[in-house]
PASE-713215 format. One record per residue: residue number from 1; x, y, z of N, C-alpha, C in turn. Coordinates in steps of 0.02 Angstrom, whole numbers, plus 32768, in hexadecimal, padded with zeros to 4 digits. Example, Ala and Ser with C-alpha at 12.3 -4.5 7.8 and 13.67 -1.06 7.14 Angstrom:
# PASE-713215
{pt 1 {8294 7EE4 8186} {8267 7F1F 8186} {8294 7F5B 8186}}
{pt 2 {8282 7F90 8162} {82AC 7FCB 8165} {8285 8002 818A}}
***
This chain:
# PASE-713215
{pt 1 {B82C B9FC 8E7F} {B7E4 BA07 8E76} {B7D6 BA1C 8E2E}}
{pt 2 {B7A4 B9FC 8E10} {B792 BA0C 8DCB} {B779 BA53 8DC5}}
{pt 3 {B787 BA72 8D8B} {B76F BAB6 8D7D} {B723 BAB9 8D7D}}
{pt 4 {B703 BA7F 8D71} {B6BA BA7D 8D6F} {B69B BA79 8DB5}}
{pt 5 {B6C4 BA6B 8DE8} {B6AA BA63 8E2C} {B694 BAA6 8E48}}
{pt 6 {B656 BAA9 8E60} {B63C BAE5 8E7F} {B63E BADF 8ECB}}
{pt 7 {B626 BAA6 8EE5} {B621 BA9B 8F2D} {B644 BA5A 8F3E}}
{pt 8 {B66D BA5C 8F72} {B68F BA20 8F8A} {B68B BA1D 8FD5}}
{pt 9 {B668 B9EA 8FEF} {B662 B9DE 9036} {B68A B9A0 9048}}
{pt 10 {B6B3 B9A6 907C} {B6DD B96D 9090} {B6DA B964 90DC}}
{pt 11 {B6C0 B929 90F0} {B6BE B918 9137} {B694 B947 9162}}
{pt 12 {B65C B95E 9147} {B633 B990 916B} {B60A B96E 91A2}}
{pt 13 {B610 B98B 91DE} {B5E8 B976 9218} {B5C5 B9B3 9234}}
{pt 14 {B587 B9A9 924B} {B563 B9DF 926E} {B537 B9C0 92A4}}
{pt 15 {B542 B9D8 92E2} {B51D B9BE 931B} {B4FB B9F8 933F}}
{pt 16 {B4BC B9ED 9351} {B496 BA1E 9377} {B489 BA03 93BE}}
{pt 17 {B48D BA2F 93EF} {B47E BA1B 9433} {B437 BA32 9444}}
{pt 18 {B40D BA02 9456} {B3C8 BA10 9469} {B3BD B9F7 94B0}}
{pt 19 {B3BF BA25 94DF} {B3B9 BA11 9525} {B3F6 B9E8 9539}}
{pt 20 {B3E9 B9AB 9551} {B420 B97F 9566} {B437 B950 952F}}
{pt 21 {B417 B955 94F6} {B428 B927 94C0} {B449 B94A 9485}}
{pt 22 {B46D B923 945D} {B48C B93D 9421} {B46E B91C 93E4}}
{pt 23 {B461 B945 93B1} {B445 B92D 9372} {B47A B933 933C}}
{pt 24 {B48D B8FB 931F} {B4BF B8FC 92E9} {B49C B908 92A7}}
{pt 25 {B498 B948 9294} {B472 B95B 9258} {B497 B946 9219}}
{pt 26 {B4D9 B94A 9219} {B501 B934 91DF} {B53B B90B 91F9}}
{pt 27 {B547 B8D3 91D7} {B57C B8A5 91ED} {B5AB B896 91B2}}
{pt 28 {B5E7 B8AF 91B6} {B61C B89F 9185} {B602 B8A3 913D}}
{pt 29 {B5E5 B8DD 912C} {B5C9 B8E7 90E9} {B600 B8FA 90B8}}
{pt 30 {B605 B8D5 9082} {B633 B8E4 904B} {B60A B8EC 900B}}
{pt 31 {B612 B926 8FEB} {B5E8 B934 8FB1} {B60C B965 8F82}}
{pt 32 {B609 B955 8F42} {B624 B982 8F0E} {B5ED B993 8EDD}}
{pt 33 {B5E5 B9D4 8ED0} {B5B2 B9ED 8EA2} {B5D4 BA17 8E6D}}
{pt 34 {B5C5 BA0A 8E2E} {B5E4 BA30 8DF8} {B5B5 BA67 8DDF}}
{pt 35 {B5D2 BA96 8DBA} {B5AC BACD 8D9F} {B572 BAB3 8D73}}
{pt 36 {B537 BAD1 8D7D} {B4FE BAC2 8D52} {B4D6 BA85 8D63}}
{pt 37 {B4E6 BA63 8D9A} {B4C0 BA27 8DAC} {B47A BA38 8DC4}}
{pt 38 {B44E BA06 8DBF} {B409 BA0A 8DD8} {B401 B9CF 8E07}}
{pt 39 {B3FF B9DE 8E48} {B402 B9AB 8E7C} {B3C5 B9AF 8EA9}}
{pt 40 {B3A8 B975 8EB9} {B373 B970 8EEB} {B390 B94C 8F28}}
{pt 41 {B386 B96A 8F62} {B39B B94B 8FA2} {B35C B934 8FC5}}
{pt 42 {B357 B8F3 8FD0} {B31A B8D6 8FEC} {B32A B8AC 902A}}
{pt 43 {B2F5 B89B 904D} {B2FC B873 908A} {B2C6 B885 90BC}}
{pt 44 {B2BE B85C 90F0} {B28A B869 9122} {B299 B8A7 914A}}
{pt 45 {B267 B8C1 916E} {B271 B8FA 919B} {B2A6 B8E8 91CE}}
{pt 46 {B2D3 B919 91DB} {B308 B90D 920B} {B345 B8EA 91EF}}
{pt 47 {B346 B8E0 91AD} {B37F B8BB 918F} {B3BB B8E7 9182}}
{pt 48 {B3B3 B92A 9188} {B3EC B957 917E} {B3E9 B97F 913E}}
{pt 49 {B3B2 B97A 9118} {B3AD B99C 90D7} {B3B4 B9E8 90DE}}
{pt 50 {B38B BA05 9109} {B38C BA4E 9110} {B3CC BA66 9131}}
{pt 51 {B3E8 BA3E 915E} {B428 BA51 917C} {B45E BA53 9147}}
{pt 52 {B45E BA22 911A} {B48E BA21 90E3} {B485 BA5F 90B7}}
{pt 53 {B447 BA70 90A8} {B43A BAAB 907E} {B451 BAEB 90A0}}
{pt 54 {B443 BAF1 90E1} {B458 BB2C 9106} {B4A4 BB32 9109}}
{pt 55 {B4C6 BAF9 910E} {B50F BAFB 9111} {B52B BB10 90CD}}
{pt 56 {B50F BAF4 9096} {B526 BB07 9053} {B519 BB51 9048}}
{pt 57 {B4E1 BB6A 9063} {B4D0 BBB0 905B} {B4F2 BBDF 908B}}
{pt 58 {B520 BBC5 90B4} {B545 BBED 90E5} {B517 BC0E 9118}}
{pt 59 {B4DF BBEE 9126} {B4B4 BC04 915C} {B4C5 BBE0 919D}}
{pt 60 {B4F0 BBAE 9198} {B504 BB86 91D2} {B54D BB72 91C8}}
{pt 61 {B56D BB5C 91FE} {B5B3 BB48 91FC} {B5BA BAFF 9211}}
{pt 62 {B5E7 BADC 91F1} {B5F6 BA97 9204} {B620 BA95 9243}}
{pt 63 {B617 BA60 926A} {B642 BA55 92A4} {B684 BA37 9290}}
{pt 64 {B684 BA13 9259} {B6C2 B9F3 9240} {B6BB B9EC 91F5}}
{pt 65 {B6F5 B9E8 91D4} {B6F5 B9E0 918C} {B704 BA20 9167}}
{pt 66 {B707 BA1B 9125} {B71A BA54 90FA} {B6E6 BA5E 90C3}}
{pt 67 {B6D5 BA9D 90B8} {B6A7 BAB1 9082} {B6CC BAE1 9054}}
{pt 68 {B6D3 BACD 9015} {B6F2 BAF9 8FE3} {B6BE BB0D 8FAF}}
{pt 69 {B6BC BB4D 8FA0} {B68F BB69 8F6D} {B6BB BB86 8F36}}
{pt 70 {B6B7 BB67 8EFB} {B6E3 BB79 8EC3} {B72D BB79 8ED8}}
{pt 71 {B740 BB47 8EFF} {B785 BB3E 8F14} {B799 BB66 8F51}}
{pt 72 {B76F BB93 8F68} {B77F BBBC 8FA2} {B763 BB9D 8FE1}}
{pt 73 {B78D BB95 9013} {B777 BB7A 9053} {B74E BBAF 9077}}
{pt 74 {B70C BBA3 907D} {B6E0 BBD3 909D} {B6CC BBBC 90E3}}
{pt 75 {B6EB BB85 90FA} {B6D7 BB67 913A} {B6E1 BB96 9174}}
{pt 76 {B719 BBB8 9175} {B72B BBDF 91B0} {B72B BC2B 91A3}}
{pt 77 {B709 BC40 916E} {B705 BC87 9161} {B6E1 BCAB 919A}}
{pt 78 {B6F4 BCE9 91A7} {B6D0 BD12 91D7} {B689 BD1E 91BF}}
{pt 79 {B65A BD2B 91ED} {B613 BD34 91DA} {B609 BD67 91A3}}
{pt 80 {B62D BD9F 91A6} {B623 BDD2 9172} {B63E BDBB 912E}}
{pt 81 {B673 BD92 9130} {B68D BD76 90F1} {B65D BD43 90D4}}
{pt 82 {B640 BD19 9100} {B60F BCE9 90E8} {B5D2 BD0B 90CB}}
{pt 83 {B5BD BD41 90EB} {B583 BD67 90D3} {B590 BD83 908D}}
{pt 84 {B5CD BD99 9081} {B5DF BDB4 903F} {B5DD BD7D 900A}}
{pt 85 {B5FA BD44 901A} {B5F9 BD0B 8FEC} {B5B1 BCF6 8FDE}}
{pt 86 {B589 BCF3 9013} {B543 BCDF 900D} {B51D BD0E 8FDF}}
{pt 87 {B525 BD4F 8FE8} {B4FF BD7F 8FC0} {B515 BD7F 8F77}}
{pt 88 {B554 BD6F 8F6A} {B56D BD71 8F26} {B563 BD30 8EFF}}
{pt 89 {B55E BCF8 8F23} {B562 BCB7 8F01} {B527 BC89 8F0C}}
{pt 90 {B4FD BC96 8F3E} {B4CA BC66 8F51} {B485 BC87 8F56}}
{pt 91 {B454 BC67 8F38} {B40F BC7D 8F3E} {B3E6 BC4A 8F65}}
{pt 92 {B3B3 BC62 8F89} {B38A BC37 8FB3} {B340 BC3E 8FA3}}
{pt 93 {B31D BC05 8FA3} {B2D4 BC05 8F9E} {B2BA BBD7 8FD4}}
{pt 94 {B286 BBEF 8FF8} {B26C BBC9 9030} {B222 BBB8 9026}}
{pt 95 {B20B BB84 9049} {B1C6 BB6F 9045} {B196 BBA7 9058}}
{pt 96 {B1A9 BBCF 908B} {B17D BC04 90A4} {B18D BC48 9085}}
{pt 97 {B1B3 BC49 904F} {B1C0 BC85 9026} {B1F0 BCB6 9048}}
{pt 98 {B1E5 BCC5 908A} {B210 BCF3 90AF} {B215 BD38 908F}}
{pt 99 {B1DD BD50 9076} {B1DB BD95 905C} {B1D1 BDC5 9096}}
{pt 100 {B1E7 BE03 908D} {B1DD BE37 90C0} {B196 BE51 90BA}}
{pt 101 {B16A BE47 90EC} {B122 BE56 90E4} {B113 BE9E 90D3}}
{pt 102 {B13A BECD 90EC} {B129 BF14 90E2} {B143 BF2F 90A0}}
{pt 103 {B16B BF07 907C} {B187 BF1E 903C} {B15E BF04 9002}}
{pt 104 {B15B BF2B 8FCD} {B139 BF16 8F90} {B162 BEDF 8F6D}}
{pt 105 {B144 BEC1 8F3B} {B167 BE8E 8F14} {B1A8 BEAB 8EF7}}
{pt 106 {B1A3 BEE7 8EDB} {B1DE BF07 8EBD} {B214 BF14 8EF2}}
{pt 107 {B1FF BF2C 8F2C} {B22F BF3B 8F61} {B24F BEFC 8F7D}}
{pt 108 {B22A BEC6 8F81} {B247 BE86 8F97} {B27C BE6F 8F67}}
{pt 109 {B26E BE74 8F26} {B29E BE60 8EF3} {B2DC BE8C 8EF6}}
{pt 110 {B2D2 BECC 8F05} {B309 BEFD 8F05} {B336 BEF5 8F41}}
{pt 111 {B31F BED6 8F76} {B343 BED5 8FB5} {B38B BEBE 8FB0}}
{pt 112 {B39B BE86 8F8E} {B3E1 BE71 8F88} {B40C BEA5 8F64}}
{pt 113 {B3EE BEC7 8F32} {B414 BEFA 8F0E} {B425 BF35 8F3B}}
{pt 114 {B3F5 BF48 8F66} {B401 BF7E 8F95} {B438 BF6C 8FC6}}
{pt 115 {B435 BF2F 8FE0} {B467 BF19 9010} {B4AC BF12 8FF1}}
{pt 116 {B4AE BF07 8FAF} {B4EE BF00 8F8C} {B50E BF43 8F7D}}
{pt 117 {B4E8 BF7A 8F87} {B502 BFBC 8F79} {B4FB BFD3 8F31}}
{pt 118 {B4D2 BFB1 8F0A} {B4C9 BFC3 8EC4} {B4A6 C008 8EBF}}
{pt 119 {B4BC C033 8E92} {B49C C074 8E89} {B452 C06E 8E79}}
{pt 120 {B42B C09F 8E8E} {B3E3 C09D 8E86} {B3CD C096 8E3E}}
{pt 121 {B3EF C0B9 8E10} {B3DB C0B6 8DCA} {B3E2 C06F 8DAE}}
{pt 122 {B418 C04D 8DC1} {B422 C009 8DA9} {B3F1 BFD9 8DCA}}
{pt 123 {B3E2 BFE5 8E0B} {B3B1 BFBC 8E2E} {B36D BFC0 8E0B}}
{pt 124 {B359 BFFC 8DF8} {B318 C006 8DD8} {B314 BFDE 8D97}}
{pt 125 {B34A BFDE 8D6F} {B34B BFB9 8D30} {B347 BF6E 8D3D}}
{pt 126 {B36F BF57 8D6D} {B371 BF0F 8D7C} {B32D BEF6 8D94}}
{pt 127 {B30D BF1C 8DC1} {B2CD BF07 8DDC} {B297 BF06 8DA6}}
{pt 128 {B296 BF3A 8D7C} {B265 BF3C 8D45} {B26D BF01 8D17}}
{pt 129 {B2AB BEEE 8D08} {B2B8 BEB5 8CDD} {B2A1 BE74 8CFF}}
{pt 130 {B2AF BE6E 8D3F} {B29B BE31 8D64} {B24F BE2B 8D67}}
{pt 131 {B22D BE62 8D75} {B1E4 BE61 8D76} {B1C8 BE4A 8D33}}
{pt 132 {B1E6 BE62 8CFE} {B1CF BE4E 8CBB} {B1DC BE04 8CAE}}
{pt 133 {B218 BDEE 8CBE} {B22B BDA9 8CB1} {B201 BD77 8CD9}}
{pt 134 {B1EE BD8B 8D15} {B1C8 BD5E 8D41} {B17D BD6B 8D3F}}
{pt 135 {B167 BD90 8D0C} {B11F BD9D 8D03} {B0FF BDBC 8D41}}
{pt 136 {B122 BDED 8D5E} {B10A BE0D 8D9B} {B102 BE58 8D95}}
{pt 137 {B108 BE73 8D59} {B105 BEBC 8D50} {B0C5 BEDA 8D6C}}
{pt 138 {B08D BEB8 8D62} {B04D BED2 8D7B} {B043 BEC6 8DC5}}
{pt 139 {B074 BEA6 8DE5} {B070 BE99 8E2D} {B0A9 BEBD 8E52}}
{pt 140 {B0CB BEEA 8E30} {B106 BF0B 8E4C} {B0F9 BF2F 8E8E}}
{pt 141 {B0BE BF4E 8E94} {B0AF BF77 8ECF} {B085 BF52 8F02}}
{pt 142 {B07A BF12 8EF7} {B053 BEEA 8F26} {B081 BECE 8F5E}}
{pt 143 {B067 BECD 8F9A} {B08B BEAF 8FD2} {B07E BE63 8FD3}}
{pt 144 {B0A7 BE3D 8FF7} {B09F BDF4 8FF6} {B059 BDDA 9005}}
{pt 145 {B036 BDFB 9034} {AFF3 BDE3 9046} {AFBF BDF1 9010}}
{pt 146 {AFD3 BE15 8FDC} {AFA7 BE23 8FA4} {AFB7 BDF7 8F67}}
{pt 147 {AFE6 BDC8 8F71} {AFFC BD9D 8F3A} {AFE6 BD55 8F47}}
{pt 148 {AFDE BD2F 8F11} {AFD0 BCE8 8F17} {B010 BCC4 8F2C}}
{pt 149 {B009 BC84 8F3F} {B044 BC5D 8F52} {B077 BC59 8F1A}}
{pt 150 {B05F BC4C 8EDD} {B08D BC48 8EA4} {B0B0 BC8A 8E96}}
{pt 151 {B08C BCC1 8E9D} {B0AA BD03 8E92} {B0DE BD11 8EC8}}
{pt 152 {B0CF BCFF 8F06} {B100 BD0A 8F3C} {B13F BCE2 8F30}}
{pt 153 {B137 BCA4 8F18} {B173 BC7C 8F0B} {B19A BC97 8ED0}}
{pt 154 {B178 BCB3 8E9E} {B19B BCD2 8E66} {B1C2 BD10 8E7D}}
{pt 155 {B1A4 BD37 8EAA} {B1C8 BD70 8EC7} {B206 BD57 8EEC}}
{pt 156 {B1FD BD21 8F12} {B235 BD05 8F38} {B26D BCED 8F0A}}
{pt 157 {B25A BCCD 8ED2} {B28C BCB6 8EA3} {B2AF BCF1 8E81}}
{pt 158 {B288 BD24 8E6E} {B2A6 BD5F 8E50} {B2D8 BD7F 8E7F}}
{pt 159 {B2C5 BD84 8EBF} {B2F2 BDA1 8EF1} {B331 BD77 8EF8}}
{pt 160 {B329 BD34 8EF9} {B361 BD07 8F03} {B393 BD08 8EC9}}
{pt 161 {B37A BD1A 8E8D} {B3A5 BD16 8E52} {B3B8 BD5A 8E35}}
{pt 162 {B3A2 BD91 8E55} {B3AD BDD4 8E3A} {B3F8 BDE5 8E34}}
{pt 163 {B421 BDC7 8E60} {B469 BDD3 8E5D} {B48D BD9C 8E36}}
{pt 164 {B466 BD71 8E15} {B481 BD3C 8DEA} {B4B4 BD10 8E0E}}
{pt 165 {B49D BCEC 8E40} {B4CA BCC0 8E66} {B4DF BC83 8E3E}}
{pt 166 {B515 BC63 8E55} {B52C BC25 8E34} {B4FF BBEA 8E45}}
{pt 167 {B4E4 BBEB 8E82} {B4BD BBB2 8E99} {B47C BBCA 8EB9}}
{pt 168 {B446 BBA5 8EAC} {B405 BBB5 8EC8} {B3F0 BB7B 8EF5}}
{pt 169 {B3E2 BB8A 8F34} {B3CF BB58 8F66} {B384 BB5F 8F74}}
{pt 170 {B35E BB2A 8F6B} {B316 BB2D 8F73} {B300 BAF9 8FA6}}
{pt 171 {B2E5 BB10 8FDF} {B2CF BAE3 9014} {B283 BADC 9010}}
{pt 172 {B26C BAA2 8FF7} {B225 BA94 8FEE} {B202 BACD 8FC9}}
{pt 173 {B219 BAE0 8F8E} {B1FE BB1B 8F6C} {B1B5 BB16 8F57}}
{pt 174 {B19A BAD8 8F53} {B154 BAD1 8F40} {B128 BABB 8F7A}}
{pt 175 {B145 BABA 8FB6} {B122 BA9F 8FF0} {B0E1 BAC1 9002}}
{pt 176 {B0DD BB03 8FF5} {B0A0 BB29 9006} {B075 BB39 8FC9}}
{pt 177 {B081 BB15 8F92} {B05E BB25 8F54} {B034 BAEA 8F3E}}
{pt 178 {AFFD BAF9 8F1A} {AFD6 BAC3 8EFD} {AFFE BAA3 8EC4}}
{pt 179 {AFE6 BA6A 8EAC} {B00D BA43 8E7B} {B01A BA6B 8E3B}}
{pt 180 {AFE8 BA8E 8E21} {AFF1 BAB3 8DE2} {B023 BAEC 8DEB}}
{pt 181 {B01B BB13 8E20} {B049 BB4A 8E2D} {B08F BB30 8E3B}}
{pt 182 {B093 BAF9 8E60} {B0D4 BADB 8E6E} {B0F8 BAC5 8E2F}}
{pt 183 {B0D1 BAAA 8DFF} {B0EE BA96 8DBF} {B10B BAD3 8D9A}}
{pt 184 {B0E8 BB0B 8D9C} {B101 BB47 8D7B} {B141 BB5F 8D9B}}
{pt 185 {B145 BB5C 8DDE} {B181 BB72 8E01} {B1BC BB43 8DF0}}
{pt 186 {B1AF BB02 8DED} {B1E4 BAD3 8DDC} {B1FE BAE0 8D95}}
{pt 187 {B1D1 BAEE 8D67} {B1E7 BAFD 8D22} {B212 BB3C 8D20}}
{pt 188 {B201 BB6C 8D4A} {B229 BBA9 8D4E} {B26F BB99 8D68}}
{pt 189 {B273 BB72 8D9D} {B2B4 BB5F 8DB9} {B2DD BB38 8D86}}
{pt 190 {B2BC BB0C 8D61} {B2DF BAE4 8D2F} {B2F7 BB10 8CF5}}
{pt 191 {B2D1 BB45 8CE5} {B2E7 BB73 8CB1} {B327 BB97 8CC7}}
{pt 192 {B32A BBAB 8D06} {B366 BBCA 8D20} {B3A1 BB9A 8D1D}}
{pt 193 {B396 BB5B 8D2F} {B3CA BB29 8D2C} {B3E2 BB1E 8CE5}}
{pt 194 {B3B4 BB20 8CB5} {B3C6 BB15 8C6F} {B3F3 BB4D 8C55}}
{pt 195 {B3F2 BB86 8C77} {B41E BBBE 8C64} {B462 BBBA 8C85}}
{pt 196 {B46D BB87 8CB0} {B4AE BB7D 8CCE} {B4B1 BB85 8D19}}
{pt 197 {B47A BB99 8D38} {B47A BBA1 8D81} {B475 BB5D 8DA3}}
{pt 198 {B4A1 BB51 8DD2} {B49F BB13 8DF8} {B462 BB15 8E26}}
{pt 199 {B43B BADF 8E25} {B3FC BADC 8E4B} {B3FD BAA1 8E7A}}
{pt 200 {B3F4 BAB0 8EBB} {B3F1 BA7C 8EEF} {B3AF BA83 8F13}}
{pt 201 {B385 BA50 8F0E} {B341 BA52 8F2A} {B33A BA1E 8F61}}
{pt 202 {B324 BA33 8F9C} {B310 BA05 8FD1} {B2C6 B9FA 8FCB}}
{pt 203 {B2B1 B9BA 8FC9} {B269 B9AD 8FBF} {B255 B96A 8FDD}}
{pt 204 {B216 B967 8FF3} {B1F6 B927 9006} {B1CF B90B 8FCB}}
{pt 205 {B1C8 B933 8F96} {B19E B922 8F5D} {B1C7 B8F5 8F2E}}
{pt 206 {B1B4 B8B5 8F2B} {B1DA B886 8F02} {B1D4 B897 8EB7}}
{pt 207 {B19B B8B2 8EA2} {B193 B8C5 8E5C} {B1C4 B8FD 8E4A}}
{pt 208 {B1CB B92E 8E77} {B1FA B964 8E6B} {B241 B949 8E6D}}
{pt 209 {B250 B920 8E9E} {B294 B903 8EA3} {B2A8 B8DD 8E65}}
{pt 210 {B277 B8B9 8E47} {B286 B891 8E0C} {B298 B8BB 8DCF}}
{pt 211 {B285 B8FA 8DCF} {B294 B926 8D97} {B2DD B93B 8D95}}
{pt 212 {B2FD B93B 8DCF} {B343 B951 8DD3} {B371 B91E 8DB0}}
{pt 213 {B3A8 B936 8D97} {B3D7 B90A 8D75} {B401 B8E2 8DA7}}
{pt 214 {B400 B8F8 8DE6} {B426 B8D4 8E19} {B3FD B8D4 8E59}}
{pt 215 {B3F5 B899 8E77} {B3CF B894 8EB5} {B3FB B87C 8EEE}}
{pt 216 {B3FC B8A2 8F23} {B422 B891 8F5F} {B3F0 B881 8F96}}
{pt 217 {B3F8 B847 8FB6} {B3CB B835 8FEC} {B3F2 B834 902E}}
{pt 218 {B3D3 B852 9061} {B3F3 B855 90A2} {B3CA B831 90D7}}
{pt 219 {B3EC B814 9107} {B3CD B7F5 9141} {B3FC B7FE 917C}}
{pt 220 {B3E1 B815 91B4} {B407 B81C 91F2} {B447 B845 91E9}}
{pt 221 {B443 B879 91C0} {B47B B8A5 91B8} {B4B0 B88F 9186}}
{pt 222 {B4A5 B857 9165} {B4D6 B83D 9136} {B4B7 B836 90F0}}
{pt 223 {B4E1 B83B 90BD} {B4CC B82E 9079} {B4CD B7E3 906F}}
{pt 224 {B492 B7C5 9061} {B48E B77C 9059} {B48A B767 9010}}
{pt 225 {B479 B796 8FE4} {B47B B787 8F9C} {B485 B7C7 8F75}}
{pt 226 {B4A5 B7C1 8F3C} {B4B3 B7FA 8F11} {B4B0 B7E0 8EC9}}
{pt 227 {B478 B7ED 8EA8} {B46A B7CF 8E67} {B465 B805 8E32}}
{pt 228 {B486 B7FB 8DFA} {B483 B82A 8DC2} {B45A B80C 8D8A}}
{pt 229 {B428 B831 8D73} {B400 B81C 8D3A} {B41E B838 8CFB}}
{pt 230 {B41C B812 8CC6} {B433 B82A 8C84} {B3F8 B828 8C55}}
{pt 231 {B3D2 B860 8C51} {B398 B85F 8C24} {B3AC B858 8BDC}}
{pt 232 {B381 B837 8BB6} {B38E B830 8B6E} {B38C B874 8B4D}}
{pt 233 {B3BC B883 8B21} {B3BB B8C5 8B00} {B37C B8CE 8AD7}}
{pt 234 {B35E B90A 8ADD} {B321 B918 8AB7} {B332 B926 8A6E}}
{pt 235 {B304 B916 8A42} {B30C B929 89FD} {B303 B974 89F8}}
{pt 236 {B315 B992 89BF} {B30F B9DB 89B8} {B2C6 B9F0 89C0}}
{pt 237 {B297 B9C7 89A6} {B251 B9D7 89AC} {B23A B9D4 89F4}}
{pt 238 {B251 B9A1 8A1A} {B23F B99A 8A61} {B25C B9D3 8A8A}}
{pt 239 {B29A B9E6 8A79} {B2BA BA1C 8A9F} {B294 BA5D 8A95}}
{pt 240 {B27F BA6A 8A57} {B259 BAA7 8A4A} {B217 BAA7 8A6F}}
{pt 241 {B1F6 BA6C 8A71} {B1B6 BA67 8A94} {B1C0 BA73 8ADF}}
{pt 242 {B1F7 BA58 8AFC} {B204 BA61 8B43} {B20F BAA9 8B54}}
{pt 243 {B236 BACC 8B2B} {B243 BB13 8B37} {B203 BB3B 8B33}}
{pt 244 {B1DA BB2C 8B00} {B19B BB50 8AF8} {B16D BB45 8B34}}
{pt 245 {B16A BB07 8B4D} {B140 BAF7 8B87} {B158 BB1D 8BC4}}
{pt 246 {B19A BB1F 8BCF} {B1B5 BB42 8C09} {B1A7 BB8C 8C05}}
{pt 247 {B1AC BBA9 8BCA} {B19F BBF0 8BC3} {B156 BC01 8BCF}}
{pt 248 {B129 BBD2 8BBF} {B0E2 BBDF 8BCB} {B0D2 BBDF 8C15}}
{pt 249 {B0F5 BBB4 8C3C} {B0E5 BBAD 8C83} {B111 BBD7 8CAF}}
{pt 250 {B148 BBF1 8C94} {B179 BC14 8CBD} {B183 BC5B 8CA3}}
{pt 251 {B1A1 BC85 8CCD} {B1B1 BCC9 8CB6} {B1DF BCC8 8C7A}}
{pt 252 {B1DF BCFE 8C56} {B206 BD03 8C19} {B24E BD15 8C29}}
{pt 253 {B274 BCE3 8C3F} {B2B9 BCEE 8C51} {B2E2 BCFA 8C12}}
{pt 254 {B30F BD29 8C15} {B338 BD3B 8BDC} {B36E BD08 8BD2}}
{pt 255 {B365 BCDB 8BA1} {B396 BCA6 8B95} {B3D5 BCC0 8B73}}
{pt 256 {B3D5 BCFE 8B5F} {B412 BD1B 8B42} {B43E BD39 8B78}}
{pt 257 {B426 BD3B 8BB6} {B44C BD56 8BED} {B44D BD24 8C26}}
{pt 258 {B474 BCEC 8C1D} {B471 BCB4 8C4C} {B482 BCCB 8C93}}
{pt 259 {B461 BCAA 8CC3} {B470 BCB5 8D08} {B4AA BC88 8D1B}}
{pt 260 {B4DE BCA3 8D38} {B518 BC79 8D48} {B537 BC8F 8D89}}
***
């Protein structure tokens, strides 16, 4: 296995029993993902996209096959071991945000740090920095129902990345947002990817999917196409303009402290 390989799936099958019938959510899936990739997983409803994302995120287990994360076989880890790997290496973003309603924005962001056992003083510093980077300082004490959709998704992204995971999994991250707010969230995710974080996005949005450097299409639980785009390198002037545009629409992420 290459040193650049982050995720390796071999012969993955997943079947769900619904009443008297069986649904083959994943069928003999083979997939290799390297560090720093930007991938869109697309396909019709019921094609297995979210099941694949849940399996990569160790929220579900395969019935057959092998899943290696950075060369480590995580297929048969005990639940507590999987939870440890998940908290240290994987971040999640969902269409419905999944914020804790009774907690403030700051407390939602702090939650992974608390669960990891980080000392309170360090948690306070990390959360303050995240609030600043994600342009949420003035919303720190607001609960989710007091935030806009875009603000809630930024809180969710800050929470997902506060422990600096290797991979960020986003399931329809713009699904509940208007086009303008969705564009801002996408630019934020792309800024994180540009810093080295592997980004895997499940989406029905073809425009969003086309932005990824690699597009995987699924049907009936199988990968039916896997296409890599090679964008033309930007000139130095274009690159500067792109960075400036992303910074205007996205939180001020510290590019001197890459997320990895």
